[in-house]
Rosetta silent file (secondary structure, phi, psi, omega in degrees, C-alpha in Angstrom):
SEQUENCE: XXXXXXXXXXXXXXXXXXXXXXXXXXXXXXXXXXXXXXXXXXXXXXXXXXXXXXXXXXXXXXXXXXXXXXXXXXXXXXXXXXXXXXXXXXXXXXXXXXXXXXXXXXXXXXXXXXXXXXXXXXXXXXXXXXXXXXXXXXXXXXXXXXXXXXXXXXXXXXXXXXXXXXXXXXXXXXXXXXXXXXXXXXXXXXXXXXXXXXXXXXXXXXXXXXXXXXXXXXXXXXXXXXXXXXXXXXXXXXXXXXXXXXXXXXXXXXXXXXXXXXXXXXXXXXXXXXXXXXXXXXXXXXXXXXXXXXXXXXXXXXXXXXXXXXXXXXXXXXXX
SCORE:     score description
SCORE:     0.000 S_00000001
   1 L     0.000  136.978 -178.955   -0.016   -0.019   -0.015 S_00000001
   2 L   -81.364  106.605 -169.967    1.300    3.451   -0.768 S_00000001
   3 L   -66.078  -20.922 -178.822    1.589    4.973    2.689 S_00000001
   4 L   -80.095  -18.955 -174.876    1.690    8.558    1.273 S_00000001
   5 L  -106.162  -19.187 -171.626   -1.779    8.212   -0.281 S_00000001
   6 L   -72.226  152.641  177.908   -3.734    6.142    2.210 S_00000001
   7 L   -81.390  139.272  176.986   -6.217    7.789    4.517 S_00000001
   8 L   -88.662   99.998 -172.117   -5.240    7.680    8.192 S_00000001
   9 L   -63.318  137.896  176.075   -8.252    6.078    9.794 S_00000001
  10 L    82.204   -3.891 -176.413   -9.553    7.628   12.879 S_00000001
  11 H   -61.185  -36.691  178.188   -7.357   10.714   12.790 S_00000001
  12 H   -63.746  -41.116  179.490  -10.243   13.085   12.905 S_00000001
  13 H   -61.254  -39.542 -176.016  -11.676   11.171   15.826 S_00000001
  14 H   -68.067  -37.130  178.064   -8.364   11.320   17.665 S_00000001
  15 H   -63.629  -45.806 -178.749   -8.240   15.106   17.167 S_00000001
  16 H   -59.306  -42.465  178.802  -11.688   15.552   18.513 S_00000001
  17 H   -66.001  -40.012 -175.422  -10.929   13.364   21.483 S_00000001
  18 H   -68.950  -31.935  178.998   -7.632   15.080   22.096 S_00000001
  19 H   -63.074  -17.662  174.511   -9.230   18.555   22.147 S_00000001
  20 L   -90.261    1.722 -179.485  -11.082   17.472   25.108 S_00000001
  21 L  -107.082   18.086 -177.920   -7.969   16.462   26.976 S_00000001
  22 H   -50.519  -39.757  179.889   -6.471   19.955   27.299 S_00000001
  23 H   -66.314  -16.380 -175.786   -6.490   19.677   31.092 S_00000001
  24 H  -101.233   -3.409 -171.445   -4.402   16.531   30.930 S_00000001
  25 H   -69.681  -16.490  177.703   -1.834   17.828   28.450 S_00000001
  26 H   -64.729  -19.951 -178.617    0.519   19.016   31.129 S_00000001
  27 H  -119.348   27.868 -174.062    1.405   15.473   31.760 S_00000001
  28 L   -95.987   18.234  176.182    1.212   14.258   28.132 S_00000001
  29 L   146.521  166.712 -175.316    4.901   13.780   27.473 S_00000001
  30 H   -59.363  -34.041 -179.467    8.429   15.099   28.106 S_00000001
  31 H   -64.066  -43.997  179.806    7.932   18.133   25.785 S_00000001
  32 H   -68.888  -40.434 -175.545    4.923   19.365   27.864 S_00000001
  33 H   -66.016  -44.169 -170.464    6.538   18.549   31.159 S_00000001
  34 H   -94.851   -9.702 -170.380    9.879   20.229   30.363 S_00000001
  35 L   -85.515  -90.664 -172.845    8.588   23.008   28.093 S_00000001
  36 H   -62.614  -36.593  178.646    6.063   25.428   29.530 S_00000001
  37 H   -59.906  -26.422 -176.632    6.681   24.289   33.099 S_00000001
  38 H  -104.140    5.719  178.700   10.361   25.379   32.759 S_00000001
  39 L    72.967   23.297  173.827    9.395   28.663   30.939 S_00000001
  40 L   -96.671  163.198  173.573   10.648   27.316   27.623 S_00000001
  41 E   -71.441  119.027 -176.193    9.060   27.483   24.227 S_00000001
  42 E   -89.780  110.254 -174.932    7.175   24.229   23.830 S_00000001
  43 E  -114.659  131.055  168.676    7.827   22.998   20.234 S_00000001
  44 E  -105.280  120.348  179.050    6.442   19.949   18.571 S_00000001
  45 E  -102.060  137.500 -176.363    8.342   18.575   15.620 S_00000001
  46 L   -76.211  -30.122  174.472    6.727   15.982   13.297 S_00000001
  47 L  -158.032  177.555 -164.812    9.936   14.020   12.590 S_00000001
  48 H   -56.376  -53.461  179.941   13.626   14.084   13.152 S_00000001
  49 H   -50.304  -35.943  177.741   15.017   16.670   10.605 S_00000001
  50 H   -77.024  -32.136  170.284   12.662   19.286   11.960 S_00000001
  51 H   -54.655  -48.342 -178.786   13.565   18.275   15.550 S_00000001
  52 H   -56.177  -45.197  176.626   17.123   18.884   14.594 S_00000001
  53 H   -61.011  -46.126 -176.297   16.377   22.405   13.314 S_00000001
  54 H   -63.253  -41.195  178.665   14.333   23.285   16.320 S_00000001
  55 H   -76.090  -33.293 -179.188   16.980   22.254   18.753 S_00000001
  56 H   -71.434  -41.313  179.771   19.901   23.835   16.861 S_00000001
  57 H   -84.028  -39.009 -178.887   18.108   27.171   16.477 S_00000001
  58 H   -78.230  -23.529  177.572   16.123   27.170   19.685 S_00000001
  59 H    48.384 -132.191 -170.539   18.995   26.096   21.927 S_00000001
  60 H   -77.661   -8.568 -174.117   18.267   26.393   25.661 S_00000001
  61 H   -93.472   -0.174 -179.913   15.065   28.404   25.102 S_00000001
  62 E  -129.846  153.706  171.066   12.990   25.539   23.655 S_00000001
  63 E  -115.857  122.479 -170.225   11.748   22.141   24.701 S_00000001
  64 E  -113.635  132.069  177.340   11.281   19.953   21.612 S_00000001
  65 E  -119.310  131.598  178.525    9.089   16.875   21.299 S_00000001
  66 E  -100.568  123.345  179.065    9.323   14.597   18.209 S_00000001
  67 L   -69.524  -23.151 -176.513    6.075   12.902   17.230 S_00000001
  68 L   -99.372  115.976 -177.577    7.977   10.210   15.331 S_00000001
  69 L   -74.724  148.953  175.902    9.807    7.837   17.663 S_00000001
  70 L   -45.295  126.875  178.002   13.331    6.680   16.811 S_00000001
  71 L    95.201  -11.439 -177.001   13.186    3.737   14.398 S_00000001
  72 L   -91.540  131.933  173.254    9.650    4.548   13.237 S_00000001
  73 L   -65.737  117.390 -172.459    9.158    5.184    9.515 S_00000001
  74 H   -56.955  -37.086  179.196    7.815    8.736    9.415 S_00000001
  75 H   -62.132  -23.926 -178.264    5.319    8.109    6.541 S_00000001
  76 H   -87.023   -3.297 -168.826    3.569    5.450    8.661 S_00000001
  77 L   -58.330  125.666  169.477    2.988    7.697   11.602 S_00000001
  78 L  -123.004  106.440 -172.919   -0.497    7.496   13.174 S_00000001
  79 L   -78.581  146.241 -179.088   -0.489    9.886   16.141 S_00000001
  80 L   -84.417  171.966  177.690   -2.335    8.956   19.321 S_00000001
  81 H   -65.407  -32.285  172.864   -4.845   11.084   21.134 S_00000001
  82 H   -62.550  -47.192  176.725   -2.215   11.888   23.718 S_00000001
  83 H   -62.080  -40.496  178.429    0.143   13.158   21.099 S_00000001
  84 H   -64.503  -37.313  178.008   -2.575   15.248   19.465 S_00000001
  85 H   -64.678  -37.777  177.589   -3.462   16.799   22.867 S_00000001
  86 H   -60.515  -43.484 -179.243    0.260   17.581   23.215 S_00000001
  87 H   -63.452  -39.072  179.257    0.346   19.210   19.904 S_00000001
  88 H   -60.564  -32.453 -173.872   -2.766   21.207   20.789 S_00000001
  89 H   -92.885   -5.652 -177.339   -1.085   22.634   23.872 S_00000001
  90 L   -67.584  158.875  173.218    2.226   23.407   22.127 S_00000001
  91 L   -82.196  -31.846 -174.683    3.486   26.924   21.470 S_00000001
  92 E  -150.574  145.624  172.594    4.763   25.973   18.008 S_00000001
  93 E  -127.650  139.051  175.617    4.636   22.964   15.663 S_00000001
  94 E  -112.613  129.264  176.598    7.133   22.194   12.814 S_00000001
  95 E  -151.120  167.413 -177.660    5.898   19.901   10.156 S_00000001
  96 L  -125.274  101.438 -168.797    6.297   19.152    6.463 S_00000001
  97 L   -58.857  138.883 -179.470    2.846   19.173    4.739 S_00000001
  98 L    82.939   -4.694  177.310    2.093   16.020    2.682 S_00000001
  99 L   -89.347  -36.111 -176.117    4.704   13.946    4.245 S_00000001
 100 L  -135.083   93.884 -177.497    2.640   12.695    7.229 S_00000001
 101 H   -56.973  -36.670  177.794   -1.094   12.839    6.549 S_00000001
 102 H   -62.880  -38.815  177.156   -2.018   12.193   10.227 S_00000001
 103 H   -68.043  -44.888  176.106    0.064   15.174   11.284 S_00000001
 104 H   -53.297  -46.733  179.745   -1.454   17.378    8.573 S_00000001
 105 H   -60.649  -49.283  178.680   -4.938   16.517    9.891 S_00000001
 106 H   -62.554  -41.381 -178.118   -4.023   17.210   13.477 S_00000001
 107 H   -66.812  -42.564 -178.974   -2.284   20.495   12.743 S_00000001
 108 H   -58.851  -33.478 -172.607   -5.215   21.747   10.562 S_00000001
 109 L   -98.541    2.136 -175.594   -7.629   21.124   13.424 S_00000001
 110 L   -93.042  168.991  177.579   -5.384   22.456   16.196 S_00000001
 111 L  -118.269   32.001  177.193   -5.226   26.027   17.550 S_00000001
 112 L   -60.539  134.702 -173.610   -1.458   26.121   17.850 S_00000001
 113 L   -64.538  -45.612 -173.620   -0.293   29.821   17.653 S_00000001
 114 E  -117.635  107.725  177.321    2.713   29.157   15.443 S_00000001
 115 E  -107.868  115.047 -174.575    2.434   26.591   12.615 S_00000001
 116 E  -112.503  113.556  177.948    5.586   26.278   10.575 S_00000001
 117 E   -96.486  105.980 -178.982    5.189   24.234    7.372 S_00000001
 118 H   -53.989  -36.338 -177.563    8.708   23.320    6.100 S_00000001
 119 H   -60.931  -26.557 -178.232    7.284   22.668    2.608 S_00000001
 120 H   -85.070   -4.732 -171.998    6.336   26.398    2.385 S_00000001
 121 H  -104.978    2.543  178.785    9.880   27.617    3.189 S_00000001
 122 L  -153.369 -179.225  176.645   11.624   26.344    0.074 S_00000001
 123 L   -95.509  129.960  174.853   10.728   25.116   -3.401 S_00000001
 124 L   -94.533  145.204  176.828    9.401   21.583   -3.951 S_00000001
 125 L  -132.693  171.857 -177.616    9.889   19.711   -7.145 S_00000001
 126 E   -98.354  120.447  173.225    8.596   16.471   -8.649 S_00000001
 127 L  -127.977  161.389  177.852   11.003   13.513   -8.530 S_00000001
 128 L   179.444 -159.475  179.981   10.533    9.809   -8.991 S_00000001
 129 L   -63.769   -9.704  176.770   12.001    7.058  -11.001 S_00000001
 130 L   -72.425  -11.500  179.919   12.187    9.392  -13.910 S_00000001
 131 L   -55.916  117.492  177.964   15.250   10.989  -12.224 S_00000001
 132 L    87.458  -45.603  174.292   18.014   10.619  -14.758 S_00000001
 133 L    89.022  -20.251 -169.945   15.568    8.687  -16.987 S_00000001
 134 L   -60.737  -62.977 -179.140   17.751    5.740  -17.975 S_00000001
 135 H   -66.490  -33.201 -179.618   16.120    2.796  -16.206 S_00000001
 136 H   -62.674  -27.595 -177.500   12.725    4.313  -16.364 S_00000001
 137 H   -63.821  -22.603 -176.421   12.785    4.157  -20.146 S_00000001
 138 H   -95.837   -0.835  177.573   12.654    0.325  -19.752 S_00000001
 139 L  -145.149  103.729 -176.094    9.637    0.364  -17.380 S_00000001
 140 L   -67.205  -19.663  174.403    6.695    2.546  -18.188 S_00000001
 141 L   -85.178   -2.696 -174.535    5.268    1.942  -14.709 S_00000001
 142 L   -63.060  -37.187 -170.044    8.398    3.133  -12.922 S_00000001
 143 L  -100.162   29.448 -175.772    7.452    6.815  -12.774 S_00000001
 144 L   -62.372  -29.163  178.007    3.833    6.389  -11.643 S_00000001
 145 L   -93.017   10.074 -172.625    4.407    8.546   -8.612 S_00000001
 146 L   -67.911  -15.080  178.519    6.329   11.210  -10.474 S_00000001
 147 L   -74.805  -15.147  179.291    3.327   13.590  -10.275 S_00000001
 148 L   -86.157  145.721  173.956    3.724   13.984   -6.496 S_00000001
 149 E   -66.763  132.625 -176.046    5.961   16.646   -5.067 S_00000001
 150 L   -78.462  119.703 -173.143    9.037   15.165   -3.600 S_00000001
 151 L   -84.725   -4.476 -165.347    9.106   16.063    0.247 S_00000001
 152 L   -88.636   53.072 -176.601   12.748   15.069    0.929 S_00000001
 153 H   -64.750  -28.007 -176.567   14.118   18.637    0.858 S_00000001
 154 H   -65.197  -15.934  177.310   16.300   18.021    3.964 S_00000001
 155 H   -82.152   -3.515  173.420   18.745   15.913    1.876 S_00000001
 156 L  -106.948  112.137 -175.114   19.743   18.951   -0.017 S_00000001
 157 H   -56.664  -34.603 -178.270   21.928   21.139    2.304 S_00000001
 158 H   -69.927  -47.621 -178.954   21.019   24.272    0.411 S_00000001
 159 H   -68.359  -37.860  177.590   17.296   23.762    0.422 S_00000001
 160 H   -67.618  -33.142  171.120   17.341   22.621    4.056 S_00000001
 161 H   -60.798  -38.221  177.524   19.273   25.742    4.925 S_00000001
 162 H   -67.753  -36.900  172.801   16.471   27.783    3.440 S_00000001
 163 H   -63.467  -40.419  179.897   13.963   25.815    5.714 S_00000001
 164 H   -59.745  -43.805  179.797   16.170   26.558    8.663 S_00000001
 165 H   -57.105  -44.370  177.748   15.988   30.285    7.939 S_00000001
 166 H   -62.726  -40.388  177.945   12.179   30.063    7.924 S_00000001
 167 H   -62.643  -40.763  179.552   12.154   28.041   11.127 S_00000001
 168 H   -62.071  -45.059  179.150   14.300   30.675   12.833 S_00000001
 169 H   -65.365  -30.941  179.660   11.922   33.471   11.780 S_00000001
 170 H   -70.366  -41.402  179.504    9.003   31.419   13.044 S_00000001
 171 H   -69.673  -40.759  173.230   10.617   30.857   16.432 S_00000001
 172 H   -56.372  -42.102  177.314   11.507   34.568   16.654 S_00000001
 173 H   -66.945  -34.721 -176.263    7.860   35.516   16.024 S_00000001
 174 H   -77.179  -27.390 -173.421    6.631   32.988   18.543 S_00000001
 175 L  -141.328   70.358 -179.621    9.169   34.020   21.238 S_00000001
 176 H   -59.395  -25.344 -178.952   10.308   37.597   20.520 S_00000001
 177 H   -58.369  -34.252 -179.145   11.931   37.836   23.844 S_00000001
 178 H  -110.643   23.830 -173.223   14.759   35.559   22.701 S_00000001
 179 H   -60.154  -32.928 -178.702   14.802   36.599   19.073 S_00000001
 180 H   -66.706  -35.381 -179.732   18.435   37.735   19.416 S_00000001
 181 H   -76.535  -34.551  174.671   19.606   34.284   20.506 S_00000001
 182 H   -66.038  -35.313  176.076   17.674   32.560   17.754 S_00000001
 183 H   -66.614  -37.775  178.824   19.336   34.805   15.231 S_00000001
 184 H   -64.998  -46.437 -178.132   22.706   34.021   16.776 S_00000001
 185 H   -67.659  -34.531  177.796   22.083   30.228   16.712 S_00000001
 186 H   -69.202  -31.326  176.866   20.822   30.450   13.136 S_00000001
 187 H   -64.134  -42.137 -179.955   24.042   32.238   12.089 S_00000001
 188 H   -67.158  -40.717  179.314   26.039   29.348   13.498 S_00000001
 189 H   -66.563  -38.171  174.662   23.830   26.769   11.786 S_00000001
 190 H   -49.609  -43.799  178.887   24.111   28.686    8.557 S_00000001
 191 H   -64.409  -38.718  178.960   27.779   28.216    8.599 S_00000001
 192 H   -65.658  -40.550  178.923   27.396   24.469    9.061 S_00000001
 193 H   -63.266  -45.174  177.760   25.079   24.248    6.069 S_00000001
 194 H   -56.457  -47.661 -179.040   27.540   26.208    3.888 S_00000001
 195 H   -63.599  -40.309 -179.608   30.364   23.954    4.951 S_00000001
 196 H   -63.211  -46.472  178.224   28.337   20.802    4.385 S_00000001
 197 H   -57.367  -42.485 -178.450   27.374   22.037    0.924 S_00000001
 198 H   -70.440  -38.280  175.757   30.990   22.756    0.060 S_00000001
 199 H   -54.936  -42.637 -179.679   32.085   19.353    1.267 S_00000001
 200 H   -69.715  -39.657  178.441   29.628   17.646   -1.117 S_00000001
 201 H   -58.937  -50.837  179.824   30.684   19.890   -3.980 S_00000001
 202 H   -62.381  -47.419 -171.860   34.353   19.130   -3.405 S_00000001
 203 H   -72.011  -23.437 -178.983   33.897   15.513   -2.618 S_00000001
 204 L  -112.946   16.196 -176.921   31.733   14.705   -5.634 S_00000001
 205 L   -69.115  -36.784 -178.806   33.398   16.958   -8.163 S_00000001
 206 L  -131.853  109.411  179.419   35.364   14.095   -9.890 S_00000001
 207 E  -137.965  159.205 -177.929   34.023   10.589   -9.991 S_00000001
 208 L   -70.718  -30.954  178.833   34.103    7.605  -12.313 S_00000001
 209 L  -139.759  156.127  178.108   30.307    7.435  -12.646 S_00000001
 210 L  -111.057    3.899 -178.752   27.557    9.973  -11.750 S_00000001
 211 E  -105.571  136.005  172.918   24.819    7.340  -11.275 S_00000001
 212 E  -141.098  154.016 -175.102   23.676    5.567   -8.137 S_00000001
 213 E  -106.646  131.675  179.343   20.837    3.202   -7.344 S_00000001
 214 E  -127.396  165.100  177.836   18.719    3.610   -4.213 S_00000001
 215 L   -60.600  -50.839  176.834   15.866    1.787   -2.459 S_00000001
 216 L  -142.847  162.762 -164.894   13.465    4.693   -3.034 S_00000001
 217 L   -79.972   71.084  177.177   13.642    8.133   -4.656 S_00000001
 218 L   -96.629  -15.537 -168.942   14.635   10.081   -1.558 S_00000001
 219 L  -108.529   23.511 -176.148   17.800   11.655   -3.018 S_00000001
 220 H   -68.366  -38.712  176.338   16.430   13.512   -5.999 S_00000001
 221 H   -63.911  -46.741 -179.885   17.219   16.922   -4.515 S_00000001
 222 H   -61.445  -47.408 -176.482   20.741   15.869   -3.474 S_00000001
 223 H   -62.934  -40.175 -179.905   21.383   14.390   -6.991 S_00000001
 224 H   -66.576  -39.488 -177.212   20.160   17.545   -8.700 S_00000001
 225 H   -65.063  -38.562  179.961   22.271   19.742   -6.521 S_00000001
 226 L  -112.701   28.603  170.759   25.503   17.927   -7.219 S_00000001
 227 L    70.285   28.173 -178.813   25.100   16.775  -10.766 S_00000001
 228 L  -105.645  168.798  176.274   24.256   13.110  -10.040 S_00000001
 229 E  -124.251  115.239  173.419   21.628   10.781  -11.384 S_00000001
 230 E   -85.105  132.942  168.557   19.542    8.848   -8.930 S_00000001
 231 E  -121.285  116.962 -169.791   17.788    5.682  -10.065 S_00000001
 232 E   -99.889  136.791  175.768   15.287    4.434   -7.448 S_00000001
 233 L   -64.860  -45.822 -165.245   14.019    0.820   -7.145 S_00000001
 234 L  -120.278   18.993 -178.221   10.717    1.876   -5.670 S_00000001
 235 L    63.880 -143.845 -178.997    9.952    5.489   -6.627 S_00000001
 236 L   -85.913   -5.030 -178.427    8.805    7.728   -3.752 S_00000001
 237 L  -104.781  111.297 -176.434    7.237    4.808   -1.850 S_00000001
 238 L   -73.332  -10.144 -176.355    9.914    2.844    0.110 S_00000001
 239 L   -97.963  -15.622 -171.934    7.515   -0.042    0.728 S_00000001
 240 L   -77.052  156.693  179.108    6.411   -0.824   -2.783 S_00000001
 241 L   -97.869  134.697 -179.577    7.746   -3.695   -4.831 S_00000001
 242 L   -76.035  154.190  178.032    9.446   -3.105   -8.156 S_00000001
 243 L   -76.817  154.603  177.549    8.329   -4.884  -11.321 S_00000001
 244 H   -58.002  -39.103  178.071   10.534   -7.572  -12.896 S_00000001
 245 H   -59.286  -42.285  179.708   10.972   -5.215  -15.913 S_00000001
 246 H   -66.194  -40.967  174.734   12.205   -2.499  -13.609 S_00000001
 247 H   -55.898  -48.383  178.726   14.751   -4.832  -12.042 S_00000001
 248 H   -61.232  -42.223  177.675   16.040   -5.866  -15.401 S_00000001
 249 H   -62.945  -37.052  175.441   16.344   -2.186  -16.407 S_00000001
 250 H   -69.451  -39.188  178.838   18.318   -1.386  -13.353 S_00000001
 251 H   -62.185  -40.464 -177.747   20.723   -4.326  -13.988 S_00000001
 252 H   -68.920  -41.761 -176.621   21.272   -3.149  -17.587 S_00000001
 253 H   -64.916  -37.087 -179.360   21.792    0.384  -16.415 S_00000001
 254 H   -57.855  -42.026  179.783   24.337   -0.726  -13.783 S_00000001
 255 H   -69.969  -43.547 -177.971   26.478   -2.324  -16.477 S_00000001
 256 H   -63.141  -42.214 -171.830   26.145    0.558  -18.891 S_00000001
 257 H  -102.060   10.847  175.908   26.952    3.325  -16.412 S_00000001
 258 L    68.400   30.998  179.788   29.483    1.559  -14.264 S_00000001
 259 L   -71.981  133.564 -178.408   27.311    1.451  -11.085 S_00000001
 260 L  -108.122  -15.950 -167.669   29.003   -0.391   -8.304 S_00000001
 261 E  -139.307  137.258  165.956   26.477   -0.120   -5.454 S_00000001
 262 E  -105.937  127.051 -176.083   22.845   -0.474   -4.585 S_00000001
 263 E   -98.404  138.169  174.719   21.963    1.598   -1.588 S_00000001
 264 E  -119.962  175.788 -177.860   19.389    0.757    1.023 S_00000001
 265 L  -123.825  179.736 -168.500   18.273    2.645    4.155 S_00000001
 266 L   -90.928  -18.404 -170.637   18.020    2.034    7.791 S_00000001
 267 L  -103.928   -5.899  172.551   14.248    2.207    8.499 S_00000001
 268 L  -127.267  176.410 -174.321   12.920   -0.193    5.863 S_00000001
 269 L   -69.462  147.319  174.798   13.796   -3.647    4.715 S_00000001
 270 L   -99.856    8.574 -175.533   16.951   -4.158    2.703 S_00000001
 271 H   -54.436  -54.493 -174.394   15.794   -7.394    1.094 S_00000001
 272 H   -62.995  -43.652  179.576   15.065   -6.003   -2.315 S_00000001
 273 H   -60.382  -47.684 -178.624   18.233   -3.959   -2.507 S_00000001
 274 H   -63.116  -41.522  178.404   20.425   -6.835   -1.476 S_00000001
 275 H   -60.098  -46.687 -179.421   18.734   -9.149   -3.933 S_00000001
 276 H   -62.300  -46.052  178.517   19.226   -6.837   -6.827 S_00000001
 277 H   -60.202  -43.178 -179.958   22.883   -6.215   -5.775 S_00000001
 278 H   -60.329  -53.721 -178.098   23.544   -9.954   -5.493 S_00000001
 279 H   -58.915  -33.886 -178.041   21.987  -10.714   -8.817 S_00000001
 280 H   -95.596   -1.559  178.762   23.806   -7.942  -10.619 S_00000001
 281 L    74.078   33.786 -171.679   27.172   -8.560   -8.864 S_00000001
 282 L  -110.579  164.756  168.144   27.094   -5.238   -7.123 S_00000001
 283 E   -79.179  160.612  166.123   27.766   -4.068   -3.575 S_00000001
 284 E  -123.371  136.758 -176.772   25.058   -3.092   -1.132 S_00000001
 285 E  -149.064  170.881 -173.902   25.477   -0.205    1.314 S_00000001
 286 E   -98.133  129.831  167.892   23.556    2.213    3.346 S_00000001
 287 L  -124.134  113.454 -165.134   22.589    5.705    2.123 S_00000001
 288 L   -91.935  120.889  178.055   20.506    7.208    4.936 S_00000001
 289 L   -75.316    2.271  178.731   17.541    9.368    4.141 S_00000001
 290 L    45.956   52.966  173.850   17.882   10.645    7.768 S_00000001
 291 L   -89.112   -7.362  177.338   14.215   10.338    8.676 S_00000001
 292 L  -171.344  152.639  174.242   15.271    9.316   12.133 S_00000001
 293 L  -102.042  122.519  177.971   18.374    8.653   14.241 S_00000001
 294 L  -130.782 -178.584  175.541   18.780    5.119   15.682 S_00000001
 295 L   -60.413  -17.995 -177.992   21.555    2.872   16.918 S_00000001
 296 L   -92.459   -7.932  179.386   22.093    1.809   13.247 S_00000001
 297 L   -68.721  142.635 -177.508   22.683    5.397   12.101 S_00000001
 298 L   -91.175   59.573 -178.243   26.217    6.251   11.002 S_00000001
 299 L   152.057  159.938 -174.188   26.285    9.390   13.121 S_00000001
 300 L   -96.686  -13.943  179.093   24.603   11.012   16.107 S_00000001
 301 L  -150.496 -177.901 -174.257   22.918   13.929   14.317 S_00000001
 302 H   -58.065  -48.594 -176.107   21.955   15.263   10.864 S_00000001
 303 H   -64.666  -35.466 -177.006   25.342   16.704    9.990 S_00000001
 304 H   -71.147  -40.254 -179.203   27.230   13.586   10.977 S_00000001
 305 H   -75.984  -33.577  175.316   24.978   11.277    8.930 S_00000001
 306 H   -65.668  -35.535  177.793   25.057   13.471    5.903 S_00000001
 307 H   -71.446  -31.525  175.198   28.865   13.346    5.913 S_00000001
 308 H   -68.011  -38.378  174.434   28.625    9.535    6.280 S_00000001
 309 H   -59.690  -41.779  175.522   26.313    9.660    3.240 S_00000001
 310 H   -56.939  -47.742 -179.856   28.982   11.634    1.433 S_00000001
 311 H   -61.520  -42.154 -179.218   31.601    9.082    2.245 S_00000001
 312 H   -68.544  -35.555  174.624   29.417    6.293    0.995 S_00000001
 313 H   -65.962  -38.144 -179.788   28.633    8.185   -2.281 S_00000001
 314 H   -66.690  -39.098  177.443   32.244    8.897   -2.815 S_00000001
 315 H   -67.113  -47.270 -179.157   33.134    5.235   -2.526 S_00000001
 316 H   -67.651  -30.771 -174.108   30.311    4.046   -4.740 S_00000001
 317 H   -96.731   -3.026  175.327   30.863    6.634   -7.509 S_00000001
 318 L    76.683   43.224 -178.353   34.672    6.220   -7.620 S_00000001
 319 E   -69.681  147.695  179.424   35.544    9.767   -6.388 S_00000001
 320 L  -143.270    0.000    0.000   39.028   10.823   -6.720 S_00000001
């Protein structure tokens, strides 16, 4: 089932139930307990990348709660009545519209004073298996999701930096008393994004091949930014199964373009990627879409995992 298109059953009922739990929200989780009670701005983030921005920019002035637990696939999120009540009582919510339908529903029906939609802070484009186009030519069904806007903007350091600027402005508006500190923290984060972008530019400037294969089309923005070609096994849906024709197309592409590696990710099964890699005589390795940080992540935060991704790409592409 395409998790991006399915209706989240019962979400409206959860919202209605949660709105009646306002009196209980003070004990509805660590964010509520540590936020307003400690005089901090109570921020709810829908998944890890936005949690990272809130914590980096907010610093000691915010208490951040992530609705998506470590190890949980964000697209599958169905929020509980308790979480919806927590969101209702928050000072600010950070989310990415159309990534998590249950969150979109809850935010739309909440009365949170500051709602920051990351999708509105940068430009979204349509990506899918047609990225690069080579393997897709062999499978007319491969690009069936290409009409959907790609939400994975956080994997492009430049676009994610634009999102960060908007988040900073949103926090300043929600908490003008500490606006100066938010501006200072954003300045420091801005330098990190600039350095990360330069590392990718330098690290991927000279490679034996420009094509890489991934489990699903999460890296379209990154590929576009650095002149690479992403070929995805499963389009924008990490859970879907590729057709036999699609698999044959990828195997042909790998031989033609000198592809060495099939990448999989940490939060979904690696079975299909490993099978394709084995049958085509290729390596299998992790390219992390950074939808959550777990014990399997190659780094403790966004910046560290992005640099691990860069290292993996350099190896796979034959960087020199």
